[in-house]
SEDOPA-864043 format. One line per 3 residues: their letters; for each residue y, z, x of N, C-alpha, C. Coordinates in pm, 1 decimal. Atoms other than C-alpha are relative to their C-alpha. Example, Ala and Ser with C-alpha at 12.3 -4.5 7.8 and 13.67 -1.06 7.14 Angstrom:
as> -119.0:0.0:89.0:-450.0:780.0:1230.0:120.0:0.0:90.0; -119.0:-6.0:-82.0:-106.0:714.0:1367.0:109.0:73.0:-77.0
//
This chain:
mkk> -122.0:41.5:-33.1:5261.5:7792.4:7409.5:50.8:141.3:-0.8; -19.3:-145.5:26.9:5297.0:8149.9:7298.9:-25.9:118.3:105.4; 67.2:-93.3:-69.0:5056.4:8297.7:7572.7:60.4:-39.3:153.8
sil> -73.7:63.0:-125.3:5276.7:8024.5:7803.4:94.0:92.8:31.5; -111.3:-76.9:18.6:5568.2:8218.2:7737.8:-4.1:127.6:47.9; -0.8:-131.4:-26.5:5469.8:8557.7:7763.2:-51.1:1.9:151.5
kia> 37.2:-18.6:-105.6:5284.5:8478.2:8102.4:88.3:-35.1:95.8; -106.5:43.7:-65.5:5596.9:8314.3:8237.7:147.7:134.8:14.5; -103.5:-130.4:-6.9:5787.9:8641.0:8127.1:-67.7:153.3:72.4
fis> 54.8:-73.2:-87.3:5559.5:8846.5:8273.1:-18.2:-10.8:167.1; -1.3:31.6:-179.5:5567.4:8703.0:8601.9:121.6:2.4:44.6; -154.6:-58.9:-84.6:5956.4:8699.2:8626.3:38.7:151.6:-26.4
sla> -57.3:-155.8:0.9:5983.9:9064.7:8532.4:-106.0:74.0:124.7; 50.0:-52.2:-140.2:5710.6:9113.0:8787.2:89.7:-17.3:128.1; -45.0:48.1:-86.0:5896.8:8913.2:9022.9:139.3:87.8:45.6
lfs> -114.6:-95.3:-38.5:6230.7:9123.1:8918.2:-53.8:141.1:82.9; 15.3:-162.9:-79.2:6091.4:9474.7:8988.8:-63.7:-1.1:150.9; 16.2:-27.3:-156.2:5938.6:9348.6:9347.9:102.9:-22.8:76.2
its> -154.9:97.8:-35.5:6279.7:9213.9:9422.3:94.1:157.4:-17.0; -58.3:-101.3:-24.4:6398.3:9566.1:9335.9:9.2:108.5:48.2; 92.8:-102.8:-125.7:6176.8:9792.6:9493.3:27.5:-35.5:141.6
aia> -18.4:54.2:-131.4:6223.0:9589.0:9794.2:155.7:30.1:74.1; -168.1:-6.9:-48.6:6615.7:9614.9:9797.2:-31.5:183.2:35.0; 28.7:-183.6:0.8:6548.6:10003.8:9698.9:-63.7:60.2:133.9
qdk> 46.6:-63.1:-108.7:6323.2:10055.4:9969.4:72.0:-29.1:138.5; -78.1:68.6:-130.4:6532.1:9855.8:10229.6:80.2:94.2:48.6; -78.6:-58.5:4.4:6818.9:10088.6:10146.5:-19.4:203.8:56.2
kdd> 84.1:-146.4:-61.4:6593.6:10434.5:10213.0:-29.3:-19.3:121.5; 35.6:-2.7:-103.8:6449.8:10291.3:10476.4:133.4:21.4:141.8; -114.7:-36.8:-80.5:6806.7:10277.9:10613.0:51.9:105.8:60.3
lgr> -54.6:-148.5:-30.6:6879.0:10629.5:10634.9:-62.0:44.1:131.6; 52.5:-23.6:-102.0:6643.6:10654.0:10941.0:22.0:-112.8:90.3; -25.5:143.8:-76.8:6723.2:10297.8:11134.0:79.9:39.3:86.1
vav> -65.6:-8.0:-95.0:6878.6:10258.4:11443.2:121.2:-65.6:-40.9; -164.4:33.3:87.8:7270.4:10229.3:11315.8:86.6:-107.9:165.6; -153.1:57.2:-108.4:7557.9:10001.1:11508.4:62.8:-39.0:-84.7
taw> -89.1:22.5:96.0:7847.9:9972.2:11410.6:79.8:-147.7:41.5; -88.8:163.2:-28.1:8047.3:9603.1:11349.6:166.3:-26.5:55.0; -116.5:-70.0:-47.9:8340.7:9641.0:11577.1:66.0:-141.3:31.1
vpd> -114.6:99.3:-76.2:8646.5:9360.6:11619.9:139.5:30.2:28.1; -106.9:-71.5:-76.8:8883.2:9444.6:11890.4:118.8:-66.5:-51.9; -117.5:-9.3:110.5:9240.7:9432.3:11768.1:74.8:-135.3:61.8
qie> -94.9:125.6:-23.8:9349.3:9112.2:12004.1:-139.5:-70.3:108.1; 85.9:118.7:-26.7:9086.4:8804.2:12032.1:115.0:-82.2:6.8; -119.4:74.2:31.4:9306.2:8589.0:12190.9:-40.1:-141.6:-53.4
gmp> -22.2:125.5:64.0:9385.9:8251.4:12003.1:-73.4:37.5:-165.8; 66.0:-16.1:112.0:9188.8:8426.9:11684.0:102.5:-28.9:-104.9; -119.0:-35.8:84.0:9399.7:8392.3:11362.0:-20.3:139.2:-39.3
tta> 68.6:-157.1:48.4:9437.2:8720.7:11183.6:-66.0:4.9:-112.2; 94.4:18.7:137.7:9281.8:8602.1:10868.1:-127.3:3.2:50.0; 123.7:80.0:-83.6:8979.6:8499.1:11098.3:-80.7:179.3:34.1
rqs> 38.8:-153.6:-14.2:8923.0:8918.5:11163.9:-129.1:26.8:-79.9; 82.2:-77.9:94.0:8730.2:9008.2:10854.3:-168.3:-91.9:-8.9; 83.2:102.3:1.4:8533.5:8696.2:10884.7:-107.7:-19.7:102.8
lan> 74.0:-26.9:-116.7:8392.1:8800.2:11210.2:-47.1:122.7:-1.5; 129.7:-118.1:3.9:8297.2:9139.9:11098.9:-73.5:-33.3:-97.3; 58.8:11.0:52.2:8138.7:9039.0:10858.0:-121.1:-123.3:39.2
klt> 112.1:61.9:-69.3:7936.6:8782.8:11027.1:-71.3:65.8:87.0; 64.2:-120.2:-99.0:7849.3:9068.5:11302.1:-70.2:68.3:-79.1; 91.3:-86.3:104.0:7737.9:9283.5:10990.8:-114.3:-81.0:-46.2
qii> 94.8:98.5:15.8:7528.8:8993.8:10900.0:-104.8:16.3:88.5; 86.4:0.6:-100.6:7359.9:8988.9:11229.8:-80.8:114.8:2.0; 76.2:-142.9:1.7:7295.7:9339.1:11252.2:-92.3:6.6:-99.4
nkn> 124.9:-12.7:159.7:7111.0:9333.1:10895.1:-117.5:-114.7:14.9; 56.8:101.7:-16.0:6951.8:9050.2:10967.9:-133.3:35.6:110.5; 68.6:-10.8:-90.9:6774.4:9134.4:11257.1:-32.9:193.8:37.2
gva> 59.7:-124.2:-5.4:6643.0:9497.7:11179.7:41.2:117.3:45.7; -116.9:-112.6:-44.5:6918.6:9729.8:11249.3:83.9:37.6:-124.2; -108.1:-84.0:188.0:7146.9:9950.1:10966.5:90.0:-46.2:85.9
sss> -128.0:35.6:31.8:7488.2:9820.3:10948.3:45.1:157.4:-16.6; -65.2:-108.0:-9.5:7660.0:10165.4:11000.8:137.0:-12.8:-105.7; -134.6:27.1:54.4:7896.6:10264.2:10758.9:122.1:80.9:33.3
fns> -130.0:-75.0:-32.8:8141.0:10441.6:10944.7:-40.7:-55.7:166.1; 50.0:52.5:-108.6:8175.0:10465.5:11320.9:-122.7:67.1:94.7; 62.0:-9.8:-90.5:7893.9:10500.0:11540.8:47.0:-36.4:140.6
rfv> -48.7:27.3:-153.9:7903.7:10525.6:11936.9:-92.6:-126.7:58.9; 56.6:104.0:-27.8:7659.1:10225.2:11908.0:74.2:-124.3:-45.0; -89.4:166.4:75.5:7886.0:9862.3:11850.4:-92.6:-129.8:61.1
lta> 22.3:145.0:-68.6:7804.3:9505.7:11825.0:169.6:-61.8:-20.1; -131.2:61.0:22.1:8140.0:9345.8:11899.8:6.8:-122.9:58.9; 45.2:183.4:-53.6:8227.4:8972.6:12030.3:162.4:-7.9:67.5
nii> -137.9:73.0:-44.5:8500.2:8790.2:12248.3:-34.8:-150.4:-41.0; 66.0:132.7:27.8:8565.2:8453.7:12136.1:133.0:-95.1:101.0; -85.8:95.1:-102.0:8710.4:8162.1:12379.0:9.6:-100.2:-57.7
vat> -20.8:143.5:19.7:8868.6:7819.2:12270.6:-58.0:-65.2:95.8; 23.6:93.1:-189.5:8661.0:7600.6:12474.6:67.1:-159.2:-56.9; -75.1:116.4:36.9:8812.4:7278.0:12284.7:87.6:40.0:-148.9
kdl> -77.1:-9.2:128.5:9077.7:7199.2:12043.2:71.7:-141.8:-36.0; 2.1:130.0:32.5:9113.5:6853.7:11904.6:53.7:-57.8:-134.4; -10.0:71.1:101.3:9258.6:6641.5:11655.2:-76.0:-113.4:-19.1
tat> 108.6:105.2:9.4:9036.4:6405.1:11492.1:89.0:-116.1:-52.0; -43.3:143.7:-36.5:9100.2:6017.9:11477.5:-44.1:-25.8:-189.5; -5.0:20.0:149.8:9068.3:6066.6:11033.7:159.0:3.0:-5.9
app> -115.2:-13.4:66.5:9338.1:6000.4:10816.9:-7.6:106.6:-148.8; -74.0:-25.9:-111.1:9455.4:6216.7:10768.8:-65.4:141.3:108.1; 87.0:-78.5:-142.9:9403.2:6406.1:11095.7:-29.1:100.9:-30.6
mqa> 49.7:-185.2:41.8:9187.7:6743.0:11079.6:1.6:84.3:165.5; 42.7:-72.4:-116.6:9171.6:7009.0:11380.4:-121.3:65.1:-12.2; 113.7:-35.1:-61.3:8866.1:7041.8:11546.0:-27.6:94.9:115.2
ytl> 23.8:-113.7:-125.0:8737.8:7341.0:11725.4:-119.1:36.1:58.3; 92.3:-103.4:-11.3:8467.1:7477.6:11953.1:33.6:91.2:46.7; -36.4:-169.7:-68.6:8442.8:7831.4:12027.2:-120.8:-0.4:19.4
dvn> 99.2:-108.2:-50.3:8260.1:8042.8:12249.8:-17.5:87.6:-25.1; 10.1:-170.5:60.2:8136.6:8327.2:12059.4:-70.5:106.6:117.1; 57.5:-114.8:-100.4:8043.3:8595.9:12353.7:-60.3:152.4:-122.4
lyi> 29.7:-118.8:84.4:7842.6:8881.1:12163.6:-44.9:103.5:104.2; 18.7:-128.2:-93.3:7782.9:9223.7:12307.7:-40.7:127.5:-87.9; 69.8:-140.0:66.3:7586.1:9569.4:12201.0:27.4:88.4:91.9
gdg> 6.7:-100.4:-104.2:7632.5:9868.6:12379.9:94.9:145.7:-18.8; -79.4:-152.3:8.9:7771.0:10255.1:12385.2:117.6:-20.0:-3.9; -159.4:-11.1:38.7:8140.2:10228.3:12293.5:73.6:118.7:5.4
fdg> -72.7:-90.7:-21.2:8195.6:10586.9:12352.0:27.4:7.2:205.1; -9.2:-24.2:-168.8:8091.1:10600.6:12733.2:16.4:-163.8:72.5; 14.8:128.5:-90.3:8123.1:10203.6:12780.6:-70.0:-88.4:86.6
tlf> 68.6:61.5:-81.8:7798.4:10081.2:12897.1:-59.0:-91.8:-102.5; 25.5:155.8:80.8:7700.7:9751.3:12793.9:-194.5:1.7:14.7; 197.5:-3.7:-22.8:7326.1:9722.7:12711.6:-46.5:-110.1:-37.7
ast> 44.0:155.9:-19.6:7293.6:9345.4:12630.0:125.7:-71.1:-84.8; -127.2:111.0:-0.8:7512.7:9019.8:12585.4:-99.4:-165.9:25.9; 59.1:182.5:43.1:7449.0:8653.7:12479.5:123.9:-78.2:-42.2
svq> -97.5:74.5:42.3:7650.5:8392.8:12371.1:-22.5:-111.1:-89.2; 31.3:89.0:118.9:7647.5:8106.2:12073.0:115.7:-81.6:27.3; -106.4:69.3:-13.1:7858.2:7780.6:12100.9:14.1:-49.1:-195.5
vkg> -33.9:71.6:110.0:8017.8:7660.3:11722.4:126.8:-88.8:24.2; -110.0:110.3:-9.3:8220.3:7402.1:11598.7:40.5:-18.7:-164.5; -80.8:-22.9:180.9:8439.3:7368.2:11275.4:149.9:-83.1:-7.6
vgq> -89.5:79.6:50.2:8676.7:7124.8:11115.2:67.0:15.9:-109.0; -70.3:-60.8:123.7:8942.0:7187.3:10882.9:161.0:-61.5:21.3; -113.6:53.3:13.9:9302.2:7077.0:10779.1:128.4:80.9:111.4
net> -40.3:-101.7:-78.9:9456.6:7357.5:11002.0:-70.5:65.7:115.6; 47.9:-60.3:-91.9:9408.2:7536.6:11274.1:-85.4:162.0:-46.4; 58.9:-127.4:63.5:9284.9:7862.6:11072.5:-134.1:-25.5:-44.1
kay> 104.4:13.0:93.2:9032.6:7661.4:10836.0:-113.2:-45.2:103.5; 85.2:69.7:-133.9:8891.5:7479.7:11168.3:-65.8:146.3:72.5; 86.1:-112.8:-81.6:8822.5:7826.4:11318.4:-87.2:73.1:-84.1
mqa> 114.8:-63.7:70.8:8691.4:7984.2:11008.6:-125.6:-49.0:-26.3; 127.3:64.9:-38.9:8432.1:7713.8:10994.7:-87.3:18.5:96.0; 83.1:2.4:-90.8:8327.6:7724.7:11286.9:-42.8:187.9:30.8
lnn> 46.0:-129.6:20.2:8286.4:8110.7:11248.8:-133.5:-5.7:-113.6; 112.5:40.4:79.9:8061.5:8014.9:10970.2:-103.5:-64.3:7.1; 117.9:20.7:-18.3:7834.9:7854.0:11132.5:-73.6:52.3:140.7
ikp> 148.9:-97.6:-91.9:7691.1:8132.3:11352.5:-60.1:23.1:-113.1; 87.9:-48.3:72.7:7372.6:8180.4:11231.9:-97.8:99.5:33.5; 61.7:-133.9:-15.3:7237.9:8547.2:11190.5:-148.7:2.9:33.8
enp> 145.4:-25.9:-33.5:6886.0:8434.1:11198.4:-74.7:-69.4:95.3; 63.9:87.8:-106.0:6895.4:8223.7:11520.9:-73.2:84.4:123.6; 87.8:-83.0:-115.8:6612.2:8349.8:11730.8:75.0:55.5:140.8
ela> -53.4:-47.9:-73.3:6846.2:8397.5:12028.3:47.9:87.8:-19.0; -86.1:-124.6:85.6:7062.7:8631.1:11822.8:-102.6:122.9:-16.6; 81.2:-107.5:34.5:6755.5:8776.2:11705.2:-72.1:110.2:153.8
afv> 47.8:-84.8:-143.0:6647.0:8869.7:12080.4:105.9:116.1:48.1; -99.2:-57.4:-85.9:6976.5:8988.0:12166.6:5.7:128.1:-54.7; -13.3:-110.1:59.6:6964.3:9234.7:11892.8:-111.6:141.1:26.7
qkg> 42.3:-79.0:-28.8:6660.3:9360.7:11968.4:-80.1:95.5:162.0; -11.2:-61.0:-157.7:6698.4:9396.4:12337.1:121.0:165.2:-4.0; -65.0:-96.9:23.9:6997.1:9615.6:12237.4:-56.0:124.6:-68.1
kqk> 76.4:-94.7:88.0:6800.8:9805.5:11969.7:-97.2:108.5:150.1; 49.9:-90.0:-49.9:6579.2:9907.9:12238.0:51.8:94.5:99.3; -81.2:-74.6:-100.3:6807.7:10032.1:12465.1:98.3:97.8:-75.1
ive> -38.6:-128.2:73.3:6952.0:10255.0:12200.3:-113.5:91.5:-14.1; 98.4:-109.2:-24.9:6614.8:10422.6:12167.2:-46.9:30.1:98.9; 39.1:-64.7:-142.0:6575.0:10463.0:12528.4:122.0:139.2:9.4
yyn> -127.1:-68.1:3.0:6943.5:10609.7:12479.9:-70.1:161.7:-60.4; 31.4:-145.8:66.9:6805.9:10891.1:12233.1:-101.7:80.0:42.5; 87.5:-55.9:-77.7:6486.3:10943.0:12410.0:20.6:90.6:135.0
skc> 4.4:-27.4:-123.0:6619.1:10986.1:12753.0:124.2:188.2:-19.9; -78.2:-114.4:28.1:6902.7:11227.9:12585.8:26.7:99.1:-99.2; 75.8:-76.1:128.7:6721.9:11417.5:12309.5:82.7:171.6:-5.0
dfi> -4.6:-179.9:11.1:6766.7:11789.6:12446.0:144.0:29.8:17.6; -136.1:-20.8:12.5:7132.2:11707.2:12523.6:76.4:-11.5:-121.4; -32.3:7.7:110.9:7214.7:11576.8:12204.0:-12.1:169.4:-122.1
ike> 97.2:-113.9:102.8:7010.9:11876.5:12038.4:71.8:177.0:36.6; -51.4:-117.5:-68.0:7212.2:12120.7:12280.0:144.4:8.7:-107.2; -131.0:56.6:61.1:7584.8:11982.7:12157.7:-35.7:16.5:-156.0
ant> -10.9:-45.4:213.0:7455.2:12032.1:11782.0:-13.8:147.2:-12.2; 10.3:-144.2:-3.1:7355.4:12388.3:11874.9:142.8:58.0:41.3; -129.5:-68.7:-40.1:7691.6:12453.9:12013.7:109.7:-9.8:-102.9
lat> -96.4:-3.4:92.5:7883.7:12305.7:11711.9:-68.4:117.4:-105.1; 52.9:-59.9:119.2:7664.5:12501.7:11488.9:63.1:131.3:8.7; -37.7:-112.1:-2.2:7780.1:12832.5:11655.9:137.3:27.1:7.8
qnk> -138.5:-21.1:24.8:8132.8:12749.0:11605.9:50.1:-38.6:-175.6; -4.4:28.6:193.7:8078.5:12677.0:11215.5:25.2:-122.5:-42.3; -4.6:118.7:36.8:8095.7:12324.7:11226.2:-154.0:-80.6:-22.7
yee> 150.5:-33.3:37.5:7760.1:12314.5:11073.7:-13.9:-216.8:-40.3; -5.2:126.3:57.1:7864.9:11962.0:10923.2:-62.0:-154.3:103.5; -12.6:105.7:-93.0:7929.8:11765.3:11225.8:-141.0:21.5:100.5
aif> 97.9:-21.5:-84.0:7631.1:11933.8:11407.5:-146.4:-35.7:-71.1; 70.2:38.4:52.1:7390.0:11808.2:11133.7:41.6:-132.7:3.5; -29.5:151.2:-17.9:7593.4:11458.0:11129.1:-42.8:-19.5:165.7
klt> 5.1:14.1:-107.6:7510.0:11473.5:11491.2:-197.0:-21.8:19.3; 124.2:-14.6:-41.6:7109.7:11528.2:11486.9:-73.1:-119.3:-137.6; 25.4:70.5:135.0:7062.5:11336.0:11133.1:39.5:-167.2:51.6
svp> -38.5:151.0:-125.1:7193.1:10996.0:11426.7:-135.2:-19.5:12.5; 145.2:55.7:-149.6:6869.1:10998.8:11597.4:-82.8:-75.7:-122.1; 92.6:93.6:90.5:6677.9:10715.8:11414.3:-174.0:57.5:9.4
dac> 117.6:3.2:-10.7:6331.3:10747.6:11348.8:-125.3:-39.2:80.6; 113.0:108.8:-117.5:6216.6:10475.6:11586.1:-12.5:78.2:82.8; 23.4:-103.3:-74.4:6270.9:10758.8:11822.3:-60.0:131.5:-28.7
aec> 84.0:-70.2:80.2:5965.9:10938.1:11694.6:-8.1:128.4:77.3; -11.7:-160.7:-63.6:5952.2:11270.9:11955.9:147.3:19.1:-25.2; -137.1:-52.4:-33.8:6355.7:11312.4:11950.2:16.9:6.8:-159.4
ydk> -7.8:-8.2:117.1:6360.1:11237.3:11571.0:-95.4:114.8:-54.6; 59.3:-127.6:50.4:6133.0:11531.1:11504.0:58.1:110.5:46.6; -92.3:-127.3:-96.2:6272.3:11745.4:11775.9:158.1:19.2:-85.4
aik> -114.0:-8.2:55.0:6619.0:11679.1:11568.1:-29.4:68.5:-122.9; -1.3:-41.8:161.5:6502.9:11728.6:11200.2:-3.5:147.2:13.5; 43.8:-155.6:35.9:6343.8:12061.4:11306.1:119.5:84.2:60.4
avg> -129.4:-64.0:31.9:6675.2:12208.4:11437.2:121.9:-26.0:-98.6; -86.3:-5.9:119.5:6860.3:12076.0:11146.8:-30.9:114.3:-77.0; 37.5:-114.2:83.8:6678.1:12331.1:10947.0:62.0:98.7:2.3
pmy> -33.6:-100.6:-28.7:6807.3:12638.0:11070.5:184.8:-15.0:-52.0; -131.8:30.1:39.7:7154.9:12460.6:11041.8:81.6:24.7:-136.2; -64.7:14.6:117.1:7176.9:12361.4:10750.4:-38.2:87.8:-140.4
qkm> 6.3:-129.8:87.9:7039.4:12723.6:10550.8:112.3:77.9:60.1; -175.9:-85.4:-16.2:7372.3:12881.2:10741.5:95.6:-57.2:-87.4; -69.6:98.0:75.8:7515.1:12586.3:10593.4:47.7:36.3:-130.1
idr> -9.6:33.3:139.7:7451.5:12614.4:10248.7:-6.3:156.8:-68.3; -51.4:-115.4:22.0:7443.6:13016.2:10284.3:140.7:45.6:-17.2; -100.6:-20.5:-0.6:7781.3:13009.5:10388.3:47.1:-64.8:-139.4
dck> -77.5:89.8:150.6:7878.1:12752.4:10053.8:-15.6:107.3:-76.7; 59.8:-56.0:100.8:7657.3:12955.1:9851.9:122.5:167.4:-13.7; -128.6:-107.1:0.1:7925.7:13259.8:9874.8:90.4:24.0:-37.4
lkl> -171.7:27.4:27.2:8239.7:13094.9:9899.1:15.6:-106.0:-149.6; -33.3:59.1:139.4:8157.2:12893.8:9571.5:-46.6:106.8:-124.9; 22.5:-65.6:82.9:7954.6:13220.5:9418.4:134.4:75.9:-45.8
aea> -121.1:-104.9:11.1:8296.9:13426.4:9472.3:88.0:-100.1:-72.9; -70.8:115.0:109.5:8502.7:13124.6:9282.5:-22.4:19.7:-118.3; 42.3:16.4:171.3:8293.1:13092.1:9009.0:-6.7:144.1:-49.1
sni> 7.0:-162.7:97.1:8277.5:13483.6:8945.9:157.3:57.7:16.5; -173.5:-11.7:38.2:8674.0:13490.3:9020.8:68.0:-76.6:-163.7; -96.1:105.4:117.6:8725.9:13214.9:8741.1:-61.1:64.4:-123.9
waa> 26.3:-70.7:118.0:8492.7:13379.1:8503.0:51.3:189.8:-31.2; -97.4:-112.4:17.6:8662.3:13758.9:8560.1:100.0:-4.7:-65.4; -152.8:18.5:53.1:8981.0:13628.7:8474.8:37.0:-16.0:-126.7
nqs> -16.9:43.8:121.2:8924.1:13479.9:8161.7:-128.8:-48.9:-34.1; 118.8:11.0:30.8:8576.6:13467.6:7990.2:-0.2:-81.7:-125.8; 8.3:109.3:115.4:8658.1:13152.4:7755.8:-57.3:-121.7:26.4
mda> 101.4:117.2:-20.3:8474.3:12812.0:7722.7:98.1:-97.4:146.6; -52.6:76.9:-131.0:8732.9:12650.8:7984.2:-63.5:54.5:117.7; -0.8:-74.4:-135.9:8645.0:12910.4:8245.4:-124.8:32.1:24.3
adq> 137.2:41.0:-19.7:8313.3:12877.0:8173.4:-51.4:-115.2:14.8; 32.3:112.8:-88.8:8302.9:12521.1:8268.0:69.1:-13.1:118.1; -68.7:8.2:-100.5:8521.9:12543.0:8518.9:-137.1:65.1:107.0
aga> 75.1:-21.0:-84.7:8266.3:12789.8:8658.4:-156.5:-23.8:84.5; 129.9:40.9:4.0:7956.3:12639.5:8581.3:-48.9:-170.0:78.2; 4.7:103.6:-113.9:8039.8:12330.0:8773.5:19.3:29.1:134.9
ils> 21.5:-78.3:-175.9:8086.2:12528.5:9093.0:-168.7:70.6:-22.5; 151.3:-17.5:-7.7:7722.8:12681.8:9009.0:-127.3:-87.9:-5.0; 82.6:119.9:36.0:7538.8:12388.0:8946.8:45.8:-89.3:99.4
sie> -10.8:68.6:-135.6:7664.5:12240.1:9288.6:-66.8:37.6:149.0; 96.0:-57.4:-111.4:7488.0:12520.4:9474.4:-123.3:-19.8:-0.2; 157.2:29.3:-21.7:7159.2:12465.3:9662.3:-102.3:139.8:-37.4
pqs> 96.0:-178.7:25.0:6886.5:12682.1:9524.2:-48.0:71.1:134.9; 59.1:-95.6:-126.4:6759.4:12754.1:9896.0:72.5:85.7:49.4; -58.1:-104.4:-82.7:7066.1:12944.4:9981.9:-32.6:149.5:-78.5
scy> 26.8:-123.7:-40.8:7031.2:13311.8:10073.9:45.7:80.7:-162.8; -65.9:-107.8:111.4:7254.9:13464.2:9753.3:-31.8:-120.8:-172.4; 41.0:75.2:104.3:7066.8:13181.5:9476.6:-39.9:112.2:-96.5
gev> -5.4:-83.2:104.4:6979.0:13504.2:9295.0:90.9:55.0:-87.9; -138.6:-40.2:13.9:7313.3:13601.7:9222.2:62.4:-94.4:-65.1; -97.6:142.1:60.1:7396.1:13261.7:9114.8:-71.2:-49.8:-123.1
kal> 40.5:10.8:125.3:7166.6:13258.0:8869.6:-31.2:90.4:-98.0; -72.9:-87.2:111.0:7235.8:13567.2:8726.1:146.0:-17.9:-71.1; -158.8:19.2:51.8:7594.5:13509.9:8675.0:-27.1:-151.4:-81.8
nsk> 42.5:144.1:52.6:7470.6:13135.2:8567.7:-71.0:82.3:-189.3; 67.1:-73.2:94.7:7234.4:13358.5:8292.9:121.6:45.5:-140.0; -93.4:-107.9:59.8:7534.3:13576.6:8194.0:113.6:-115.9:-78.5
iaa> -61.3:85.8:51.2:7775.8:13300.4:8139.4:-25.8:-77.1:-97.6; 54.7:99.8:106.4:7536.0:13069.5:7926.0:-32.4:116.3:-116.3; -1.1:-101.0:145.2:7482.4:13402.1:7670.3:138.7:-16.1:-55.3
rvk> -159.2:2.3:66.7:7875.1:13433.4:7645.0:19.2:-112.1:-86.9; -30.2:165.6:82.0:7852.4:13046.8:7571.7:-59.3:1.6:-138.3; 36.0:20.4:151.5:7651.1:13082.6:7294.0:30.1:112.9:-88.6
eid> -48.7:-72.6:121.5:7837.1:13399.9:7144.0:135.3:-103.1:-81.0; -63.9:56.8:77.4:8109.9:13201.7:7131.6:42.0:-137.2:-56.6; -19.5:103.3:53.7:8043.9:12842.9:7045.3:-117.9:-41.6:-53.6
are> 123.0:44.8:103.6:7708.6:12903.6:6894.3:-106.1:-116.7:76.4; 90.3:174.2:-24.7:7527.6:12608.0:7135.2:-15.5:-3.0:174.7; 39.3:-42.3:-118.1:7359.3:12591.0:7451.4:125.6:-106.3:126.1
wky> -122.2:58.3:-79.1:7561.2:12521.0:7763.0:-58.0:-121.4:57.7; 52.0:158.0:-54.2:7546.5:12195.4:7955.1:-3.9:-5.1:138.2; 61.6:2.7:-144.5:7543.0:12315.0:8285.0:-148.2:55.4:29.1
ilk> 120.7:-52.1:-31.5:7236.9:12336.6:8435.8:-11.2:4.5:188.3; 1.6:-17.0:-161.3:7133.4:12475.0:8827.9:-83.4:-109.7:76.0; 53.3:66.6:-108.6:6987.5:12271.7:9072.2:-151.1:19.5:7.8
dqe> 136.9:-50.0:-3.9:6602.9:12297.1:9101.9:-56.3:8.5:175.9; 63.7:37.7:-145.3:6407.9:12330.5:9414.3:-37.4:-104.7:62.5; 43.5:105.5:-34.9:6367.2:12088.6:9633.9:-113.7:1.3:93.4
qks> 108.1:76.1:-105.3:6064.6:11910.5:9813.1:-18.0:1.7:140.3; -71.6:6.9:-157.5:6047.0:11875.2:10213.8:57.4:-132.7:14.2; -100.9:114.5:-15.1:6128.8:11526.7:10186.7:100.2:-52.7:-71.5
emi> -174.3:-25.8:45.3:6425.0:11597.0:9958.2:63.4:56.5:97.7; -95.9:-70.2:-101.8:6548.7:11822.6:10207.5:42.6:-92.5:102.6; -35.0:89.8:-128.8:6549.7:11588.2:10486.9:79.3:-116.1:-58.6
kay> -57.2:111.0:64.3:6727.3:11325.9:10243.5:136.7:138.0:10.1; -108.2:-106.3:29.1:6962.6:11664.5:10180.4:97.8:-37.1:128.9; -87.3:32.0:-147.3:7017.4:11675.6:10563.6:119.5:-127.7:27.9
rdv> -48.9:117.0:-25.2:7076.4:11294.5:10585.6:141.6:-33.4:-79.3; -103.0:17.9:102.7:7322.0:11340.5:10267.9:139.2:94.5:76.7; -142.2:-46.4:-63.4:7570.1:11605.7:10471.4:44.1:-105.0:124.6
gva> -27.9:79.5:-130.8:7536.9:11393.2:10778.5:81.8:-156.1:-20.5; -85.1:91.4:24.5:7673.2:11089.7:10610.5:109.0:35.7:-45.8; -139.0:-19.2:47.7:7946.0:11224.4:10404.4:73.9:66.7:115.6
ygn> -89.8:-2.7:-136.7:8057.9:11371.1:10761.2:34.6:-123.5:34.4; -43.0:141.1:-71.5:8007.5:11024.2:10909.6:158.4:-59.9:-52.9; -60.9:46.9:48.4:8210.0:10880.9:10627.4:152.4:81.1:-17.5
gqp> -139.7:-76.2:55.9:8491.4:11162.6:10607.2:68.8:-18.0:175.8; -74.1:1.7:-113.6:8576.5:11026.1:10972.4:125.6:-94.4:7.7; -58.1:74.1:-49.9:8882.4:10832.4:11083.7:-73.5:-181.6:-16.0
ksi> 68.5:154.0:-4.8:8784.7:10421.7:11016.2:47.2:-51.3:68.3; -47.7:81.1:-122.0:9000.1:10303.5:11290.0:-16.3:55.2:120.4; 28.2:-62.1:-157.9:8878.7:10362.2:11665.4:5.8:-109.8:58.5
tyn> 22.7:96.1:-119.7:8912.6:10189.5:11959.8:-107.1:10.0:132.6; 129.0:-22.2:-74.9:8588.8:10141.7:12153.5:1.4:-2.8:183.1; -42.9:16.6:-140.8:8563.8:10162.5:12534.8:-123.2:-92.2:38.4
vrg> 75.5:118.6:-33.1:8428.4:9807.9:12613.9:70.2:-95.8:118.2; -79.3:27.6:-101.5:8638.3:9776.7:12943.2:-105.6:-83.1:103.4; 53.3:73.6:-110.3:8449.2:9502.6:13173.6:-131.1:-50.2:-96.4
ww> 132.0:83.1:72.1:8203.1:9378.0:12901.2:26.6:-131.8:28.8; -62.9:153.1:-19.0:8400.8:9040.4:12929.6:127.3:11.2:77.9
//
């Protein structure tokens, strides 16, 4: 009996580890996957206001279920929908219920230049005590794993890959122009948006990011070092040490002025020990490996993307 319990516990632990590892791997893989934004237009004729979020959630599920990453910011590529109420009836039940049939037309394309890549349509039905509940139930009957939807998403994904492959040199040129204007974060965002499914363009983009990232962290190092130095010079107290330490510990070790950062850090640490007879809690960053550098590039891009306006109107004229 005891062996059986131990065996069950071991299998359960192994299963939990496998699930956790798979989730972690999915999150890691999202960094380089083709990214699409789920977008619901402001006006869809006949759609209750409360159904907007349900539709947005359903579009996100369709993206995530079919090998594409749901973008947390407004990417140029969108999955959107238009809904037509095909039928609206009262049931012969007591009490009578609202019955809806919806034609849900789905589109994937470039929302910046207005190019449609793929489209499909599904028909769903819903019944509810009122119009809103019937509409919501119909939306709930959209199945993200539907083979037709999977084929639709794959077609859109292929068109996105083709876009990056055909526009690669132009994307890199645009990024270089931004970098010359000291807009390093935007330039890095543009280059790290190239998915690794576009192997050749992805390699070119990552290679182009390196010098931009170096210039950015060199700039940040000088600014942060000056700020920390001024704080420490003004008042060599524990409070000043903590303020300066928080700044120094955020500086990237690959930056050109990192030797000065370490020197100031050592000076503050020695003084802290004199003042308080304890070790200083602020530790400088370690040198990063190549794989960590690529993640650092992407972190800059993601931070820039997340800082962009959350509300945007895409160009989908002519899609429906």
